[in-house]
Structure formats: structure tokens, C-alpha cells
Phi, psi and omega in degrees: 000318182298314178301326178293320178293322177296316178298317179297321178295316179296315180296320178295321177296329179287342181285338182301305177297328178294322178296320178297318179295317179296317179297324176297318179292321177296320177298319177295317181298317181278341182075017183206119179294326179291321177295323177297320178296321179297316178297314183296306182289326178295317179292323176296321178296318179296315180298315180295322178297319178297316180297317182292317184283345184289332184238141181297319183295321179288327175298316180294319178295319179296317180294336182277350184300310180300320179296318179292325178294316179298322181275001182055046182245012175281134179297152182300327184289339173293316178294318180298318179297320177297318177295320178298319177298319178295321178295318179298315179297317182296313184281337177295331178301325184276344185259013176252136181291315175262100183290132181276352181236064189297342181269004180276106192285328182255111180216167183253132173246126173222008181288340180267009178094350179246126180274116180209158174259130174259132179249000000 
């Protein structure tokens, strides 16, 4: 079971650069990096909504999030995972040659081996 999970993790990790390339092409096709971002995040939102709404247990867990936030009962690792996701989204912007969010003025480039901020 573990080797299968490792393989799935590696394959999922390989999809990240592919998503950047696809988003770059969508941005070129639409002529607008912001429209490409809307398509990308909007389609991801629709897929996640379908996944959440498909099962009763995930619907109940999703509905419990605001209550748990008010009661300060969300585990620390939920917050940590959210921060990790935000970091991945932020840095993925810098490792694509054709940026899908061309109007984003402050970004990080590290694909050329040098970590720098472009303004």
C-alpha cells in the first residue's frame, strides 16, 4: 500500500508544473491573466464542491467548520495545511515561464536557479 501512495504522491507533484503550463496557455488564449486565474480557481472550486457535496459525511464536516472556528476547536494542523497550500500557490507563480497571472506585479522567480523578487 505504501509504494502505491508514494507513486500517487510523485504523480500528483508532477501535475503542479503542468497546471502552470496549462494556465499560461489559457491566459494566452483569453488574452488576460486574470481571466485565466478565474477559470483555474473557478474550475477547482466547482470540482471541490462536487467532491464535498457528493458524500453526506463530507457535507457534515464542511458545515461544521464555522462552528469549530468559533469554538477554537480546529486542530493546529488544519491551519498549518492551509498555510502550506497558500505558500504553494504563491511560489508556483514564480516557477512557470509563461505566467498565468501576468498582472501580478510582485512575484518570486527561482526557476533560473536564483531566488529573487521581481517588482
